[in-house]
C-alpha distance (Angstrom), angle and dihedral (degrees) to the residues before:
residue distance angle dihedral
X1 . . .
X2 3.78 . .
X3 3.77 119.0 .
X4 3.77 113.0 -97.2
X5 3.83 96.6 19.2
X6 3.77 117.0 103.5
X7 3.75 117.6 -139.1
X8 3.78 95.4 -135.5
X9 3.81 98.3 48.7
X10 3.76 127.1 88.1
X11 3.79 117.1 -131.5
X12 3.78 109.3 -115.0
X13 3.78 126.4 -139.7
X14 3.81 90.2 -107.0
X15 3.80 94.4 52.2
X16 3.84 107.2 120.9
X17 3.81 92.7 -142.6
X18 3.80 91.8 52.2
X19 3.81 91.6 47.3
X20 3.82 91.6 46.8
X21 3.81 88.5 56.8
X22 3.82 88.9 54.8
X23 3.82 96.4 51.6
X24 3.81 113.4 122.1
X25 3.81 115.1 -106.7
X26 3.81 93.5 -108.7
X27 3.83 89.4 60.2
X28 3.81 96.7 48.3
X29 3.79 101.7 75.3
X30 3.79 140.2 66.2
X31 3.81 91.2 -154.7
X32 3.78 112.4 126.5
X33 3.81 93.7 21.9
X34 3.79 111.5 121.2
X35 3.81 106.7 153.8
X36 3.80 136.1 43.8
X37 3.81 88.8 -111.0
X38 3.83 88.6 57.4
X39 3.81 88.1 54.1
X40 3.82 91.3 48.1
X41 3.81 89.2 51.9
X42 3.82 89.5 53.3
X43 3.80 89.7 49.1
X44 3.80 89.9 50.5
X45 3.80 89.9 52.3
X46 3.82 90.6 50.9
X47 3.83 89.5 50.1
X48 3.82 89.8 50.2
X49 3.81 91.2 48.8
X50 3.81 92.3 49.2
X51 3.79 90.6 47.4
X52 3.80 93.4 49.3
X53 3.81 90.2 47.8
X54 3.85 88.1 52.0
X55 3.79 95.2 -119.6
X56 3.79 95.7 121.1
X57 3.77 129.6 -113.2
X58 3.81 97.7 -102.0
X59 3.80 91.5 80.9
X60 3.80 97.0 61.9
X61 3.81 96.5 102.2
X62 3.83 96.7 44.9
X63 3.82 91.1 45.6
X64 3.81 92.1 49.0
X65 3.81 90.5 47.4
X66 3.81 90.9 50.6
X67 3.82 90.0 49.6
X68 3.82 92.5 51.6
X69 3.79 92.4 -107.7
X70 3.80 100.0 116.0
X71 3.78 121.7 141.9
X72 3.81 88.4 -107.0
X73 3.81 89.9 53.6
X74 3.81 89.5 50.5
X75 3.81 93.3 51.2
X76 3.81 91.6 47.4
X77 3.81 88.0 50.9
X78 3.81 93.4 45.9
X79 3.80 94.3 47.0
X80 3.80 91.3 49.4
X81 3.81 91.3 55.5
X82 3.79 114.4 104.7
X83 3.77 113.1 -113.0
X84 3.78 102.4 -120.3
X85 3.79 125.6 163.5
X86 3.81 88.9 -128.9
X87 3.81 91.9 66.2
X88 3.79 96.7 42.9
X89 3.76 113.7 104.0
X90 3.80 118.4 -111.0
X91 3.77 111.1 -78.4
X92 3.80 96.1 18.4
X93 3.78 120.4 121.2
X94 3.74 123.4 -146.5
X95 3.80 112.8 -109.1
X96 3.76 119.6 -114.8
X97 3.76 137.9 50.0
X98 3.82 117.8 -18.4
X99 3.78 112.2 -92.3
X100 3.78 100.7 -166.3
X101 3.76 131.9 52.1
X102 3.84 90.2 -123.3
X103 3.82 90.0 61.2
X104 3.82 92.5 58.1
X105 3.79 94.4 63.3
């Protein structure tokens, strides 16, 4: 039995854990999210999905938390990503000391 779920109760349609289990596959992962705006776009898609499924938009945060997609999970994921120039957005510079002579001028 999972923690927090009683054996003798039926999960309702507005239960965040039940709704998290129904999320489409493309809304279940933090892969490919590198910036806070990417995370906000995912959250917007979850809100749209909940709205279209007639569950209301006020459950987005609890559903995302139950699915392992909380803001804290995103930041852990983002901070664990290697900082490679290939994943930096166009025009961004990598933080830290300059690595090339052209960057010191």
